[in-house]
C-alpha positions as CSV (number, residue, x, y, z in Angstrom):
1,M,0.1,-0.1,0.0
2,T,1.4,3.6,-0.9
3,L,1.2,6.8,1.4
4,R,-1.4,7.9,-1.7
5,D,-3.7,5.0,-0.7
6,V,-3.4,5.6,3.0
7,A,-4.1,9.4,2.2
8,D,-7.1,8.6,0.4
9,Y,-8.5,6.1,2.7
10,N,-8.0,7.9,5.6
11,S,-9.2,11.6,4.8
12,G,-9.8,12.2,1.0
13,N,-7.0,14.2,1.0
14,I,-4.0,13.8,-1.2
15,L,-1.1,16.6,-0.2
16,R,1.4,14.1,-2.3
17,N,1.6,11.6,-4.6
18,Y,4.4,9.3,-3.0
19,E,5.5,6.0,-2.8
20,V,6.4,4.4,0.4
21,S,9.9,4.8,-1.1
22,G,10.2,8.2,-1.1
23,K,9.5,8.5,-4.8
24,M,7.0,10.4,-6.8
25,N,4.7,8.2,-8.8
26,L,4.7,10.0,-11.9
27,K,1.8,10.1,-14.4
28,T,1.0,11.7,-17.5
29,G,-1.7,14.3,-17.5
30,Q,-1.0,15.0,-13.4
31,R,-0.3,18.7,-12.7
32,Y,2.5,20.5,-10.2
33,V,3.2,23.4,-8.9
34,G,6.5,24.9,-7.4
35,P,7.1,27.6,-4.5
36,G,7.9,30.3,-7.1
37,G,4.4,30.0,-8.7
38,A,5.3,28.0,-12.0
39,E,2.6,25.1,-12.9
40,M,3.1,22.4,-15.2
41,I,1.7,19.0,-16.5
42,V,3.6,16.1,-17.0
43,S,3.2,15.0,-20.4
44,K,5.3,12.0,-21.0
45,A,6.5,10.0,-17.7
46,S,7.5,6.5,-17.5
47,G,8.3,5.2,-13.7
48,D,8.7,6.9,-10.5
49,G,11.3,10.1,-10.1
50,D,11.1,13.3,-7.9
51,L,10.0,16.3,-9.2
52,T,11.9,19.2,-7.5
53,D,12.2,23.0,-7.9
54,G,16.6,22.8,-7.0
55,E,15.9,21.6,-3.4
56,I,12.1,22.0,-2.8
57,E,9.9,19.3,-3.9
58,L,7.1,20.2,-6.4
59,Q,3.0,19.5,-5.2
60,I,0.7,18.2,-7.0
61,K,-1.9,21.2,-8.0
62,G,-4.9,21.4,-5.4
63,P,-6.6,23.8,-2.8
64,E,-4.4,22.5,0.2
65,V,-0.7,23.7,-1.5
66,D,1.6,25.0,1.1
67,F,5.4,25.0,0.9
68,G,6.2,26.0,4.4
69,G,7.6,29.6,3.3
70,A,10.2,27.6,1.1
71,T,11.0,29.6,-2.2
72,P,13.1,28.9,-5.0
73,A,16.7,30.2,-5.1
74,D,17.4,33.6,-6.2
75,D,19.4,32.3,-9.0
76,A,16.6,29.9,-10.5
77,P,15.7,30.8,-14.4
78,E,11.9,32.2,-14.9
79,V,10.4,29.0,-17.1
80,T,7.8,30.4,-19.9
81,M,4.5,29.5,-20.2
82,G,4.1,27.3,-23.5
83,K,7.6,25.8,-23.1
84,R,8.5,21.7,-22.7
85,L,11.1,20.4,-20.3
86,T,12.7,16.8,-20.8
87,S,14.7,15.1,-18.6
88,A,18.2,14.0,-19.6
89,D,17.1,10.4,-20.8
90,G,13.7,11.5,-22.1
91,S,12.0,9.4,-20.2
92,V,10.1,12.5,-18.5
93,S,8.7,15.7,-20.4
94,V,6.7,18.7,-18.9
95,L,4.7,21.3,-20.5
96,I,5.0,24.9,-18.5
97,T,1.4,25.9,-17.7
98,K,2.0,29.1,-15.8
99,A,5.4,31.0,-15.8
100,G,7.6,31.3,-12.9
101,K,10.8,30.9,-11.2
102,C,11.7,27.3,-10.8
103,D,15.1,25.0,-11.3
104,L,13.3,22.0,-12.7
105,R,14.7,18.5,-12.0
106,L,14.2,14.9,-11.8
107,N,15.9,13.2,-9.4
108,G,18.4,16.1,-9.0
109,E,19.2,16.3,-12.6
110,P,18.3,19.4,-14.5
111,M,15.7,19.2,-17.0
112,E,16.6,20.4,-20.6
113,L,14.3,22.8,-23.0
114,Q,12.9,21.0,-25.7
115,E,13.3,22.6,-28.6
116,A,10.9,22.7,-31.4
117,K,11.0,20.2,-34.1
118,Q,11.7,21.5,-37.6
119,L,8.8,21.1,-39.6
120,P,9.5,20.2,-43.5
121,S,9.9,23.1,-46.5
122,S,6.1,22.9,-48.5
123,D,7.4,23.9,-51.8
């Protein structure tokens, strides 16, 4: 049984989506929020991992999001709405839905901006 199952059963509130191992169970379509106001949706996920803003764990978007006063690092980059970030191994991809300061990382490794694919010319 996961901690999420226990939270669902006991209170009906899901504050975090962690397995007993301590890793987030990343799911396509799940929305996350960071302490700097950035919001994102997982567009590709395969397996478990830790999504963080530097050292601060992201939380599932909901009415009870509380970072306990934690703020992103002063040098955290500003992420822009509509951009996609991908893990180094390509296993996880997120779409930024609200801009904000966020040093987005998966398992401690920085996520990279996914470049737009070049379309073939139509001449």
